[in-house]
VMD Tcl script that draws the C-alpha trace (Angstrom):
set ca {
  {-14.73 -8.36 2.67}
  {-12.22 -6.73 0.31}
  {-8.51 -7.38 0.77}
  {-5.82 -4.72 1.07}
  {-2.10 -5.47 1.24}
  {-0.17 -3.22 3.62}
  {3.63 -3.38 3.43}
  {5.69 -1.24 5.81}
  {8.63 -1.99 8.07}
  {7.12 0.05 10.91}
  {5.15 -2.52 12.89}
  {3.36 0.14 14.97}
  {2.14 1.80 11.77}
  {0.93 -1.59 10.53}
  {-0.99 -2.23 13.76}
  {-2.63 1.21 13.76}
  {-3.60 1.16 10.08}
  {-4.75 -2.47 10.24}
  {-7.11 -1.57 13.07}
  {-8.57 1.31 11.06}
  {-8.79 -0.64 7.81}
  {-10.61 -3.44 9.65}
  {-13.04 -0.91 11.14}
  {-13.74 0.34 7.61}
  {-14.54 -3.25 6.55}
  {-11.30 -4.36 4.87}
  {-9.26 -7.51 5.43}
  {-5.56 -6.63 5.75}
  {-2.63 -8.73 4.62}
  {0.36 -7.16 6.36}
  {4.06 -7.38 5.43}
  {7.21 -5.84 6.87}
  {8.97 -5.96 3.49}
  {8.09 -6.42 -0.17}
  {9.28 -10.00 -0.50}
  {5.88 -11.76 -0.42}
  {3.67 -9.10 -1.97}
  {3.55 -10.45 -5.53}
  {2.51 -13.90 -4.37}
  {-0.06 -12.38 -2.03}
  {-1.56 -10.42 -4.91}
  {-2.07 -13.72 -6.76}
  {-3.44 -15.47 -3.66}
  {-5.69 -12.77 -2.18}
  {-6.68 -10.56 -5.16}
  {-6.50 -7.30 -3.19}
  {-8.29 -4.15 -4.30}
  {-5.24 -2.12 -3.25}
  {-1.65 -2.32 -2.09}
  {-0.28 0.29 0.31}
  {3.49 0.07 0.00}
  {6.25 1.91 1.88}
  {9.09 2.95 -0.44}
  {11.95 1.97 1.88}
  {11.92 -1.42 3.60}
  {14.49 -4.09 4.47}
  {15.08 -7.24 2.43}
  {13.07 -6.07 -0.60}
  {12.50 -2.40 -1.20}
  {9.04 -1.01 -1.68}
  {10.17 0.89 -4.75}
  {11.16 -2.37 -6.45}
  {7.93 -4.01 -5.35}
  {5.84 -1.11 -6.71}
  {7.49 -1.31 -10.13}
  {6.83 -5.08 -10.21}
  {3.18 -4.63 -9.22}
  {2.73 -1.95 -11.89}
  {3.52 -4.54 -14.58}
  {0.77 -6.95 -13.50}
  {-2.22 -7.13 -15.83}
  {-5.37 -6.04 -13.96}
  {-3.19 -4.96 -11.06}
  {-4.59 -3.67 -7.79}
  {-4.56 0.02 -7.02}
  {-1.14 1.07 -5.70}
  {-0.68 3.67 -2.96}
  {2.95 4.56 -2.33}
  {3.94 5.94 1.07}
  {7.22 7.44 2.27}
  {8.73 9.94 4.66}
  {10.73 11.28 1.71}
  {9.00 13.34 -0.96}
  {11.76 12.51 -3.46}
  {10.81 8.83 -3.46}
  {7.14 9.67 -3.93}
  {7.99 11.99 -6.82}
  {9.80 9.17 -8.62}
  {6.72 6.95 -8.73}
  {3.99 9.59 -8.72}
  {1.62 9.43 -11.69}
  {3.81 6.82 -13.41}
  {3.40 3.58 -11.50}
  {1.16 4.45 -8.54}
  {-2.40 5.65 -8.28}
  {-1.74 7.83 -5.23}
  {1.02 8.80 -2.83}
  {0.99 9.70 0.85}
  {3.77 11.52 2.66}
  {4.46 10.23 6.15}
  {3.28 10.65 8.77}
  {0.17 8.99 7.33}
  {-2.86 9.47 9.51}
  {-5.95 7.27 9.36}
  {-7.87 10.32 8.10}
  {-5.42 10.85 5.21}
  {-5.54 7.18 4.30}
  {-9.36 7.10 4.41}
  {-9.59 10.22 2.24}
  {-7.21 8.66 -0.30}
  {-9.14 5.38 -0.38}
  {-12.39 7.30 -0.87}
  {-10.87 9.45 -3.63}
  {-9.71 6.29 -5.43}
  {-13.15 4.72 -5.10}
  {-11.99 1.95 -2.76}
  {-15.06 1.32 -0.70}
  {-17.03 -1.67 0.42}
}
mol new
graphics top color blue
foreach p $ca { graphics top sphere $p radius 0.5 }
foreach p [lrange $ca 0 end-1] q [lrange $ca 1 end] { graphics top cylinder $p $q radius 0.2 }
display resetview
């Protein structure tokens, strides 16, 4: 089973997307902020990280820039309700962006487009 890290401060979003990611065959490591993501990348070797731009304690934007500097980094998908944040990281440090509300269908299409399959 391939690992995906999902970091978002919306716990309902995490529950919904975790259920769908599991049904597609992925193991999900969920976070409500970016604080533990770098260590989890080392520990779990995820194929992708889905990171919300704005979160408490440690911002997703900061986390994304840190992930982008990792050699052989996982694929990064940035998500936000604000297009401005997505524009800042688009094509520079992320592989894809999704504007909220993110539906399971949009996420699945993005994963497929990026070649993240089992």
